[in-house]
C-alpha atoms as a printed R data frame, in Angstrom:
   type eleno elety resid chain resno      x       y      z
1  ATOM     1    CA   GLN     A     1 48.115 -35.054 91.140
2  ATOM     2    CA   GLY     A     2 50.793 -33.839 93.321
3  ATOM     3    CA   ALA     A     3 52.730 -30.947 93.067
4  ATOM     4    CA   GLU     A     4 52.548 -31.096 89.704
5  ATOM     5    CA   LYS     A     5 48.975 -28.844 90.260
6  ATOM     6    CA   TYR     A     6 51.258 -25.947 91.447
7  ATOM     7    CA   PHE     A     7 52.977 -25.568 88.426
8  ATOM     8    CA   ARG     A     8 52.473 -25.250 84.591
9  ATOM     9    CA   ARG     A     9 55.342 -26.187 81.782
10 ATOM    10    CA   GLN     A    10 57.928 -26.752 83.538
11 ATOM    11    CA   SER     A    11 58.872 -23.970 85.690
12 ATOM    12    CA   ARG     A    12 56.142 -21.589 86.099
13 ATOM    13    CA   LEU     A    13 54.286 -21.685 89.218
14 ATOM    14    CA   ASN     A    14 50.244 -21.564 88.794
15 ATOM    15    CA   TRP     A    15 48.785 -18.814 91.176
16 ATOM    16    CA   PRO     A    16 46.235 -20.988 93.601
17 ATOM    17    CA   GLU     A    17 42.807 -20.589 93.336
18 ATOM    18    CA   GLY     A    18 41.210 -17.103 94.211
19 ATOM    19    CA   ALA     A    19 44.694 -16.310 95.616
20 ATOM    20    CA   SER     A    20 45.837 -13.918 92.840
21 ATOM    21    CA   SER     A    21 45.063 -10.804 91.968
22 ATOM    22    CA   ARG     A    22 46.311  -8.289 89.011
23 ATOM    23    CA   GLU     A    23 48.365  -6.307 91.832
24 ATOM    24    CA   SER     A    24 49.897  -9.661 93.679
25 ATOM    25    CA   ILE     A    25 51.089 -10.891 90.092
26 ATOM    26    CA   ARG     A    26 52.356  -7.705 88.865
27 ATOM    27    CA   ALA     A    27 54.199  -7.500 91.819
28 ATOM    28    CA   VAL     A    28 55.680 -10.951 91.898
29 ATOM    29    CA   THR     A    29 56.533 -10.585 88.159
30 ATOM    30    CA   LYS     A    30 58.478  -7.194 88.809
31 ATOM    31    CA   LEU     A    31 60.751  -9.094 91.375
32 ATOM    32    CA   ASN     A    32 64.464  -9.727 90.670
33 ATOM    33    CA   SER     A    33 65.133 -12.873 89.224
34 ATOM    34    CA   LEU     A    34 67.990 -15.241 91.167
35 ATOM    35    CA   GLN     A    35 70.855 -14.116 88.855
36 ATOM    36    CA   LYS     A    36 70.472 -10.827 89.306
37 ATOM    37    CA   LEU     A    37 70.520 -10.716 93.134
38 ATOM    38    CA   ILE     A    38 73.221 -13.104 93.048
39 ATOM    39    CA   SER     A    39 75.249 -10.615 90.637
40 ATOM    40    CA   ARG     A    40 74.794  -7.824 92.826
41 ATOM    41    CA   TYR     A    41 76.146  -9.283 95.907
42 ATOM    42    CA   ALA     A    42 78.402 -12.236 94.753
43 ATOM    43    CA   GLY     A    43 81.015 -10.032 93.287
44 ATOM    44    CA   PRO     A    44 83.674 -12.500 91.473
45 ATOM    45    CA   THR     A    45 81.689 -15.620 92.267
46 ATOM    46    CA   THR     A    46 78.312 -14.703 90.247
47 ATOM    47    CA   SER     A    47 78.079 -17.461 87.872
48 ATOM    48    CA   SER     A    48 79.563 -20.057 89.676
49 ATOM    49    CA   LEU     A    49 77.285 -19.542 92.698
50 ATOM    50    CA   SER     A    50 74.115 -19.021 90.578
51 ATOM    51    CA   CYS     A    51 75.065 -22.423 88.405
52 ATOM    52    CA   LEU     A    52 75.049 -24.171 92.281
53 ATOM    53    CA   LEU     A    53 71.915 -22.370 93.462
54 ATOM    54    CA   GLN     A    54 69.915 -23.173 89.907
55 ATOM    55    CA   GLY     A    55 71.091 -27.105 90.624
56 ATOM    56    CA   LEU     A    56 69.561 -27.337 94.048
57 ATOM    57    CA   LEU     A    57 66.674 -25.225 93.307
58 ATOM    58    CA   LYS     A    58 65.315 -27.478 90.551
59 ATOM    59    CA   TYR     A    59 61.842 -28.638 90.905
60 ATOM    60    CA   GLU     A    60 62.549 -32.497 89.253
61 ATOM    61    CA   PRO     A    61 64.276 -34.191 91.923
62 ATOM    62    CA   SER     A    62 65.929 -36.198 89.285
63 ATOM    63    CA   GLU     A    63 67.406 -33.171 88.074
64 ATOM    64    CA   ARG     A    64 68.689 -31.521 91.132
65 ATOM    65    CA   LEU     A    65 71.737 -31.878 92.460
66 ATOM    66    CA   THR     A    66 72.590 -34.311 95.569
67 ATOM    67    CA   ALA     A    67 74.589 -32.720 98.308
68 ATOM    68    CA   ARG     A    68 77.712 -34.986 97.198
69 ATOM    69    CA   GLU     A    69 77.106 -33.493 94.199
70 ATOM    70    CA   ALA     A    70 76.747 -30.369 95.314
71 ATOM    71    CA   LEU     A    71 79.627 -30.333 97.751
72 ATOM    72    CA   SER     A    72 82.013 -30.757 94.584
73 ATOM    73    CA   HIS     A    73 80.859 -28.164 92.742
74 ATOM    74    CA   PRO     A    74 83.535 -25.758 91.455
75 ATOM    75    CA   PHE     A    75 82.020 -23.039 93.496
76 ATOM    76    CA   PHE     A    76 83.661 -24.799 96.136
77 ATOM    77    CA   LYS     A    77 86.607 -25.497 94.783
78 ATOM    78    CA   ASN     A    78 87.208 -21.643 94.049
79 ATOM    79    CA   LEU     A    79 87.062 -20.308 97.963
């Protein structure tokens, strides 16, 4: 079964058995999304940086950016 047991649907984490409480679930759901965090601090490079990070953080390895793809990403061309 591997890592799939920790995910439901493609991008949602399952809570570990016995480790969740209503308080912890509420705390996690109140967290800002990656997009919001980036937009707060990245300024004019927001969309490009967000796109790069989302590509690097994909769960499915075949969909994840490789190091070579990441280095040729538009974010680094705009610096």
